[in-house]
PDB file of N, CA, C and O in Angstrom, chain B, residues numbered from 101:
ATOM      1  N   MET B 101      77.127  98.290  62.766  1.00  0.00           N
ATOM      2  CA  MET B 101      77.638  96.984  62.350  1.00  0.00           C
ATOM      3  C   MET B 101      76.797  95.893  63.011  1.00  0.00           C
ATOM      4  O   MET B 101      76.466  95.987  64.193  1.00  0.00           O
ATOM      5  N   THR B 102      76.464  94.888  62.263  1.00  0.00           N
ATOM      6  CA  THR B 102      75.641  93.822  62.811  1.00  0.00           C
ATOM      7  C   THR B 102      76.498  92.626  63.173  1.00  0.00           C
ATOM      8  O   THR B 102      77.561  92.401  62.595  1.00  0.00           O
ATOM      9  N   THR B 103      76.021  91.876  64.128  1.00  0.00           N
ATOM     10  CA  THR B 103      76.713  90.656  64.532  1.00  0.00           C
ATOM     11  C   THR B 103      76.391  89.566  63.516  1.00  0.00           C
ATOM     12  O   THR B 103      75.232  89.391  63.142  1.00  0.00           O
ATOM     13  N   PRO B 104      77.419  88.825  63.061  1.00  0.00           N
ATOM     14  CA  PRO B 104      77.133  87.763  62.091  1.00  0.00           C
ATOM     15  C   PRO B 104      76.245  86.683  62.703  1.00  0.00           C
ATOM     16  O   PRO B 104      76.358  86.369  63.888  1.00  0.00           O
ATOM     17  N   ASP B 105      75.377  86.130  61.892  1.00  0.00           N
ATOM     18  CA  ASP B 105      74.510  85.045  62.328  1.00  0.00           C
ATOM     19  C   ASP B 105      75.373  83.816  62.622  1.00  0.00           C
ATOM     20  O   ASP B 105      76.177  83.416  61.780  1.00  0.00           O
ATOM     21  N   PRO B 106      75.217  83.210  63.808  1.00  0.00           N
ATOM     22  CA  PRO B 106      76.034  82.022  64.133  1.00  0.00           C
ATOM     23  C   PRO B 106      75.860  80.877  63.137  1.00  0.00           C
ATOM     24  O   PRO B 106      76.728  80.012  63.026  1.00  0.00           O
ATOM     25  N   GLU B 107      74.742  80.871  62.416  1.00  0.00           N
ATOM     26  CA  GLU B 107      74.503  79.831  61.415  1.00  0.00           C
ATOM     27  C   GLU B 107      75.312  80.068  60.146  1.00  0.00           C
ATOM     28  O   GLU B 107      75.493  79.150  59.346  1.00  0.00           O
ATOM     29  N   THR B 108      75.799  81.291  59.955  1.00  0.00           N
ATOM     30  CA  THR B 108      76.559  81.631  58.754  1.00  0.00           C
ATOM     31  C   THR B 108      78.041  81.441  59.030  1.00  0.00           C
ATOM     32  O   THR B 108      78.604  82.172  59.846  1.00  0.00           O
ATOM     33  N   PRO B 109      78.693  80.484  58.378  1.00  0.00           N
ATOM     34  CA  PRO B 109      80.125  80.280  58.643  1.00  0.00           C
ATOM     35  C   PRO B 109      80.960  81.450  58.147  1.00  0.00           C
ATOM     36  O   PRO B 109      80.680  82.023  57.094  1.00  0.00           O
ATOM     37  N   GLN B 110      81.967  81.793  58.899  1.00  0.00           N
ATOM     38  CA  GLN B 110      82.918  82.813  58.485  1.00  0.00           C
ATOM     39  C   GLN B 110      83.953  82.145  57.577  1.00  0.00           C
ATOM     40  O   GLN B 110      84.160  80.936  57.672  1.00  0.00           O
ATOM     41  N   PRO B 111      84.606  82.914  56.697  1.00  0.00           N
ATOM     42  CA  PRO B 111      85.625  82.308  55.824  1.00  0.00           C
ATOM     43  C   PRO B 111      86.685  81.527  56.594  1.00  0.00           C
ATOM     44  O   PRO B 111      87.160  80.497  56.114  1.00  0.00           O
ATOM     45  N   ARG B 112      87.069  82.008  57.801  1.00  0.00           N
ATOM     46  CA  ARG B 112      88.099  81.295  58.562  1.00  0.00           C
ATOM     47  C   ARG B 112      87.614  79.942  59.063  1.00  0.00           C
ATOM     48  O   ARG B 112      88.425  79.076  59.391  1.00  0.00           O
ATOM     49  N   ASP B 113      86.271  79.748  59.126  1.00  0.00           N
ATOM     50  CA  ASP B 113      85.718  78.503  59.642  1.00  0.00           C
ATOM     51  C   ASP B 113      85.600  77.421  58.574  1.00  0.00           C
ATOM     52  O   ASP B 113      85.325  76.264  58.892  1.00  0.00           O
ATOM     53  N   ILE B 114      85.804  77.788  57.317  1.00  0.00           N
ATOM     54  CA  ILE B 114      85.698  76.821  56.233  1.00  0.00           C
ATOM     55  C   ILE B 114      87.032  76.087  56.119  1.00  0.00           C
ATOM     56  O   ILE B 114      88.058  76.689  55.802  1.00  0.00           O
ATOM     57  N   ALA B 115      87.005  74.793  56.378  1.00  0.00           N
ATOM     58  CA  ALA B 115      88.238  74.005  56.405  1.00  0.00           C
ATOM     59  C   ALA B 115      88.795  73.807  54.999  1.00  0.00           C
ATOM     60  O   ALA B 115      88.057  73.583  54.039  1.00  0.00           O
ATOM     61  N   LEU B 116      90.102  73.894  54.910  1.00  0.00           N
ATOM     62  CA  LEU B 116      90.801  73.623  53.658  1.00  0.00           C
ATOM     63  C   LEU B 116      91.729  72.438  53.886  1.00  0.00           C
ATOM     64  O   LEU B 116      92.289  72.285  54.971  1.00  0.00           O
ATOM     65  N   GLU B 117      91.893  71.603  52.870  1.00  0.00           N
ATOM     66  CA  GLU B 117      92.783  70.455  53.017  1.00  0.00           C
ATOM     67  C   GLU B 117      94.229  70.889  53.187  1.00  0.00           C
ATOM     68  O   GLU B 117      94.937  70.351  54.038  1.00  0.00           O
ATOM     69  N   GLN B 118      94.675  71.845  52.397  1.00  0.00           N
ATOM     70  CA  GLN B 118      96.061  72.303  52.435  1.00  0.00           C
ATOM     71  C   GLN B 118      96.059  73.802  52.704  1.00  0.00           C
ATOM     72  O   GLN B 118      96.221  74.603  51.783  1.00  0.00           O
ATOM     73  N   GLU B 119      95.879  74.175  53.951  1.00  0.00           N
ATOM     74  CA  GLU B 119      95.809  75.592  54.292  1.00  0.00           C
ATOM     75  C   GLU B 119      97.199  76.106  54.632  1.00  0.00           C
ATOM     76  O   GLU B 119      97.824  75.647  55.588  1.00  0.00           O
ATOM     77  N   SER B 120      97.677  77.058  53.848  1.00  0.00           N
ATOM     78  CA  SER B 120      98.980  77.662  54.119  1.00  0.00           C
ATOM     79  C   SER B 120      98.791  78.786  55.133  1.00  0.00           C
ATOM     80  O   SER B 120      97.682  79.299  55.285  1.00  0.00           O
ATOM     81  N   PRO B 121      99.856  79.173  55.825  1.00  0.00           N
ATOM     82  CA  PRO B 121      99.735  80.301  56.761  1.00  0.00           C
ATOM     83  C   PRO B 121      99.219  81.567  56.078  1.00  0.00           C
ATOM     84  O   PRO B 121      98.467  82.337  56.674  1.00  0.00           O
ATOM     85  N   GLU B 122      99.630  81.779  54.816  1.00  0.00           N
ATOM     86  CA  GLU B 122      99.164  82.954  54.091  1.00  0.00           C
ATOM     87  C   GLU B 122      97.661  82.872  53.829  1.00  0.00           C
ATOM     88  O   GLU B 122      96.944  83.863  53.968  1.00  0.00           O
ATOM     89  N   MET B 123      97.189  81.682  53.448  1.00  0.00           N
ATOM     90  CA  MET B 123      95.763  81.503  53.191  1.00  0.00           C
ATOM     91  C   MET B 123      94.971  81.660  54.485  1.00  0.00           C
ATOM     92  O   MET B 123      93.897  82.262  54.487  1.00  0.00           O
ATOM     93  N   ALA B 124      95.491  81.123  55.580  1.00  0.00           N
ATOM     94  CA  ALA B 124      94.815  81.260  56.870  1.00  0.00           C
ATOM     95  C   ALA B 124      94.695  82.730  57.251  1.00  0.00           C
ATOM     96  O   ALA B 124      93.651  83.163  57.738  1.00  0.00           O
ATOM     97  N   ALA B 125      95.755  83.496  57.033  1.00  0.00           N
ATOM     98  CA  ALA B 125      95.732  84.926  57.351  1.00  0.00           C
ATOM     99  C   ALA B 125      94.733  85.654  56.453  1.00  0.00           C
ATOM    100  O   ALA B 125      94.032  86.557  56.910  1.00  0.00           O
ATOM    101  N   SER B 126      94.666  85.270  55.188  1.00  0.00           N
ATOM    102  CA  SER B 126      93.731  85.895  54.261  1.00  0.00           C
ATOM    103  C   SER B 126      92.288  85.619  54.673  1.00  0.00           C
ATOM    104  O   SER B 126      91.457  86.527  54.680  1.00  0.00           O
ATOM    105  N   LEU B 127      91.993  84.373  55.015  1.00  0.00           N
ATOM    106  CA  LEU B 127      90.637  84.024  55.440  1.00  0.00           C
ATOM    107  C   LEU B 127      90.282  84.718  56.749  1.00  0.00           C
ATOM    108  O   LEU B 127      89.148  85.161  56.931  1.00  0.00           O
ATOM    109  N   GLU B 128      91.239  84.813  57.653  1.00  0.00           N
ATOM    110  CA  GLU B 128      91.010  85.500  58.928  1.00  0.00           C
ATOM    111  C   GLU B 128      90.678  86.967  58.668  1.00  0.00           C
ATOM    112  O   GLU B 128      89.793  87.530  59.313  1.00  0.00           O
ATOM    113  N   ALA B 129      91.388  87.585  57.724  1.00  0.00           N
ATOM    114  CA  ALA B 129      91.155  88.994  57.413  1.00  0.00           C
ATOM    115  C   ALA B 129      89.762  89.208  56.809  1.00  0.00           C
ATOM    116  O   ALA B 129      89.164  90.267  57.001  1.00  0.00           O
ATOM    117  N   GLN B 130      89.245  88.218  56.087  1.00  0.00           N
ATOM    118  CA  GLN B 130      87.920  88.334  55.472  1.00  0.00           C
ATOM    119  C   GLN B 130      86.794  88.068  56.463  1.00  0.00           C
ATOM    120  O   GLN B 130      85.641  88.409  56.198  1.00  0.00           O
ATOM    121  N   SER B 131      87.116  87.467  57.593  1.00  0.00           N
ATOM    122  CA  SER B 131      86.112  87.088  58.574  1.00  0.00           C
ATOM    123  C   SER B 131      85.804  88.240  59.515  1.00  0.00           C
ATOM    124  O   SER B 131      86.593  89.174  59.663  1.00  0.00           O
ATOM    125  N   ALA B 132      84.654  88.155  60.141  1.00  0.00           N
ATOM    126  CA  ALA B 132      84.291  89.153  61.145  1.00  0.00           C
ATOM    127  C   ALA B 132      85.257  89.039  62.320  1.00  0.00           C
ATOM    128  O   ALA B 132      85.735  87.947  62.626  1.00  0.00           O
ATOM    129  N   PRO B 133      85.543  90.151  62.974  1.00  0.00           N
ATOM    130  CA  PRO B 133      86.479  90.100  64.107  1.00  0.00           C
ATOM    131  C   PRO B 133      85.972  89.170  65.199  1.00  0.00           C
ATOM    132  O   PRO B 133      84.774  89.104  65.474  1.00  0.00           O
ATOM    133  N   ARG B 134      86.899  88.459  65.811  1.00  0.00           N
ATOM    134  CA  ARG B 134      86.539  87.590  66.935  1.00  0.00           C
ATOM    135  C   ARG B 134      86.344  88.448  68.175  1.00  0.00           C
ATOM    136  O   ARG B 134      86.891  89.547  68.277  1.00  0.00           O
ATOM    137  N   GLU B 135      85.560  87.935  69.116  1.00  0.00           N
ATOM    138  CA  GLU B 135      85.421  88.604  70.407  1.00  0.00           C
ATOM    139  C   GLU B 135      86.634  88.210  71.232  1.00  0.00           C
ATOM    140  O   GLU B 135      86.705  87.094  71.747  1.00  0.00           O
ATOM    141  N   ALA B 136      87.585  89.122  71.358  1.00  0.00           N
ATOM    142  CA  ALA B 136      88.826  88.833  72.074  1.00  0.00           C
ATOM    143  C   ALA B 136      88.593  88.934  73.574  1.00  0.00           C
ATOM    144  O   ALA B 136      88.044  89.928  74.049  1.00  0.00           O
ATOM    145  N   PRO B 137      89.002  87.919  74.325  1.00  0.00           N
ATOM    146  CA  PRO B 137      88.894  88.017  75.783  1.00  0.00           C
ATOM    147  C   PRO B 137      89.823  89.101  76.301  1.00  0.00           C
ATOM    148  O   PRO B 137      90.967  89.203  75.857  1.00  0.00           O
ATOM    149  N   GLN B 138      89.350  89.898  77.218  1.00  0.00           N
ATOM    150  CA  GLN B 138      90.147  90.997  77.749  1.00  0.00           C
ATOM    151  C   GLN B 138      91.256  90.469  78.648  1.00  0.00           C
ATOM    152  O   GLN B 138      91.026  89.587  79.475  1.00  0.00           O
ATOM    153  N   GLY B 139      92.461  91.010  78.484  1.00  0.00           N
ATOM    154  CA  GLY B 139      93.574  90.661  79.364  1.00  0.00           C
ATOM    155  C   GLY B 139      94.247  89.346  79.048  1.00  0.00           C
ATOM    156  O   GLY B 139      95.150  88.939  79.780  1.00  0.00           O
ATOM    157  N   ASP B 140      93.845  88.658  77.981  1.00  0.00           N
ATOM    158  CA  ASP B 140      94.460  87.371  77.646  1.00  0.00           C
ATOM    159  C   ASP B 140      95.240  87.520  76.353  1.00  0.00           C
ATOM    160  O   ASP B 140      94.728  87.248  75.267  1.00  0.00           O
ATOM    161  N   GLU B 141      96.496  87.960  76.486  1.00  0.00           N
ATOM    162  CA  GLU B 141      97.322  88.153  75.297  1.00  0.00           C
ATOM    163  C   GLU B 141      98.248  86.965  75.057  1.00  0.00           C
ATOM    164  O   GLU B 141      99.049  86.999  74.123  1.00  0.00           O
ATOM    165  N   GLY B 142      98.162  85.928  75.865  1.00  0.00           N
ATOM    166  CA  GLY B 142      99.028  84.769  75.723  1.00  0.00           C
ATOM    167  C   GLY B 142      98.727  83.947  74.487  1.00  0.00           C
ATOM    168  O   GLY B 142      99.586  83.199  74.021  1.00  0.00           O
ATOM    169  N   ASP B 143      97.508  84.070  73.939  1.00  0.00           N
ATOM    170  CA  ASP B 143      97.124  83.274  72.787  1.00  0.00           C
ATOM    171  C   ASP B 143      97.383  83.966  71.454  1.00  0.00           C
ATOM    172  O   ASP B 143      97.082  83.407  70.400  1.00  0.00           O
ATOM    173  N   VAL B 144      97.929  85.162  71.489  1.00  0.00           N
ATOM    174  CA  VAL B 144      98.167  85.911  70.257  1.00  0.00           C
ATOM    175  C   VAL B 144      99.358  85.307  69.520  1.00  0.00           C
ATOM    176  O   VAL B 144     100.464  85.252  70.056  1.00  0.00           O
ATOM    177  N   GLU B 145      99.123  84.849  68.276  1.00  0.00           N
ATOM    178  CA  GLU B 145     100.209  84.254  67.500  1.00  0.00           C
ATOM    179  C   GLU B 145     101.257  85.304  67.178  1.00  0.00           C
ATOM    180  O   GLU B 145     100.928  86.435  66.819  1.00  0.00           O
ATOM    181  N   GLY B 146     102.517  84.926  67.309  1.00  0.00           N
ATOM    182  CA  GLY B 146     103.594  85.839  66.991  1.00  0.00           C
ATOM    183  C   GLY B 146     103.895  86.819  68.106  1.00  0.00           C
ATOM    184  O   GLY B 146     104.820  87.623  67.995  1.00  0.00           O
ATOM    185  N   HIS B 147     103.132  86.758  69.167  1.00  0.00           N
ATOM    186  CA  HIS B 147     103.354  87.656  70.301  1.00  0.00           C
ATOM    187  C   HIS B 147     104.434  87.050  71.184  1.00  0.00           C
ATOM    188  O   HIS B 147     104.276  85.923  71.655  1.00  0.00           O
ATOM    189  N   PRO B 148     105.533  87.771  71.423  1.00  0.00           N
ATOM    190  CA  PRO B 148     106.582  87.200  72.277  1.00  0.00           C
ATOM    191  C   PRO B 148     106.080  87.007  73.701  1.00  0.00           C
ATOM    192  O   PRO B 148     105.497  87.917  74.290  1.00  0.00           O
ATOM    193  N   SER B 149     106.307  85.825  74.247  1.00  0.00           N
ATOM    194  CA  SER B 149     105.831  85.549  75.599  1.00  0.00           C
ATOM    195  C   SER B 149     106.960  85.654  76.597  1.00  0.00           C
ATOM    196  O   SER B 149     106.748  85.454  77.793  1.00  0.00           O
TER     197      SER B 149
END
């Protein structure tokens, strides 16, 4: 698997005027995985804190 070119925007990075949570989730799913910081689960949406 290759790392995406930083010059190439991911679908999640393309701003929409009226982005619904469903659309945001769809764009996130189409995008390359983010580099998740290890041990930092506080930023996970929907994760009970």
